[in-house]
C-alpha positions in Angstrom: 14.1 27.1 -21.4 16.3 24.1 -20.3 13.2 21.9 -20.1 12.4 22.5 -23.8 16.0 21.5 -24.7 15.7 18.3 -22.7 12.4 17.5 -24.3 13.9 17.9 -27.8 16.9 15.7 -26.9 14.5 13.0 -25.5 12.3 12.9 -28.6 15.2 11.5 -30.7 15.7 8.5 -28.4 12.0 7.6 -27.9 10.8 4.4 -29.7 7.4 4.6 -31.4 6.8 1.0 -32.3 6.3 -0.3 -28.8 3.2 -2.5 -28.0 0.7 -1.4 -25.5 1.3 -3.5 -22.4 0.2 -3.0 -18.8 0.9 -4.2 -15.3 0.0 -7.9 -15.0 0.7 -8.7 -18.7 2.9 -11.7 -19.5 5.6 -10.5 -22.0 8.6 -11.7 -23.9 11.4 -9.2 -23.9 13.9 -9.8 -26.7 17.3 -8.3 -25.6 20.4 -7.9 -27.7 23.4 -9.5 -26.0 27.0 -8.8 -27.1 29.4 -11.7 -26.7 32.8 -10.7 -28.0 32.2 -9.7 -31.7 28.9 -11.5 -32.0 25.5 -10.2 -31.2 22.6 -12.5 -30.3 19.0 -12.1 -29.0 18.1 -13.5 -25.6 14.4 -13.8 -24.6 13.3 -13.0 -21.0 9.7 -13.9 -20.4 7.6 -13.1 -17.3 5.0 -10.9 -15.7 5.3 -7.1 -15.7 5.0 -6.2 -12.0 5.9 -2.5 -12.2 6.3 0.5 -14.6 8.0 3.7 -13.6 9.3 7.0 -15.0 8.2 8.9 -18.1 9.7 9.9 -21.4 13.0 8.3 -22.3 13.6 7.3 -18.7 10.6 5.0 -18.4 11.4 1.5 -17.1 9.5 -1.7 -16.4 10.2 -4.7 -14.2 9.6 -8.3 -15.4 9.4 -11.2 -12.9 9.6 -14.9 -13.6 10.3 -18.1 -11.7 13.5 -20.1 -12.6 14.3 -23.3 -10.8 11.8 -22.4 -8.0 13.6 -19.1 -7.5 12.1 -15.7 -8.4 14.1 -13.6 -10.9 13.4 -10.0 -11.7 14.9 -7.7 -14.3 14.4 -4.0 -14.8 14.4 -2.8 -18.4 14.6 0.7 -19.8 11.6 0.9 -22.2 13.3 2.9 -24.9 16.7 1.2 -24.8 18.4 0.3 -28.1 19.3 -3.0 -26.4 15.7 -4.1 -26.5 14.9 -5.6 -29.9 11.2 -6.1 -29.3 8.5 -6.7 -26.7 5.8 -9.3 -27.3 2.7 -9.4 -25.2 1.7 -13.1 -24.6 -1.3 -12.7 -22.4 -3.0 -9.9 -20.4 -3.8 -10.3 -16.7 -6.6 -8.6 -14.7 -5.1 -6.6 -11.8 -6.3 -3.9 -9.5 -2.9 -2.5 -8.4 -0.3 -0.3 -10.0 2.6 -2.4 -8.6 2.4 -6.2 -8.1 5.1 -6.5 -5.5 2.9 -8.9 -3.5 3.7 -11.6 -6.1 7.2 -11.8 -4.5 5.8 -13.6 -1.5 3.7 -16.1 -3.4 4.7 -19.5 -4.8 3.1 -22.0 -7.1 -0.4 -21.5 -8.4 -0.9 -18.5 -6.2 1.3 -16.4 -8.6 -1.1 -16.9 -11.5 -3.3 -13.9 -12.5 -6.7 -14.1 -14.1 -6.6 -13.6 -17.8 -8.2 -10.5 -19.5 -10.1 -11.7 -22.5 -10.2 -9.5 -25.6 -13.5 -8.8 -27.4 -12.3 -10.8 -30.4 -11.7 -13.9 -28.4 -15.2 -13.6 -26.7 -16.9 -13.2 -30.1 -15.1 -16.3 -31.5 -16.4 -18.6 -28.7 
């Protein structure tokens, strides 16, 4: 009984307009930032290295390199603070979590790109 109540409460907070992105994809996460009375959008771009959870508690981790230092941020997928998520490119990976990228630097961090069928037909 209590599980049914939780599922009903979760349905109201789940976003339906999210893009389909996977582990290894390079994404831009547009986050709403409150500074005093003003609200602005900040973009965090990087590679998705992990996804976890389900329903309204689902999260994903994005990693990028800033000033030769690795920076990771964990975002709740259905948070109202996230304005939108843009998928820039898709990477080919064979793992569910890409934590091994933490130990790599330079070109070793790059992932092979997954080409869509539309791009292959155009060339």
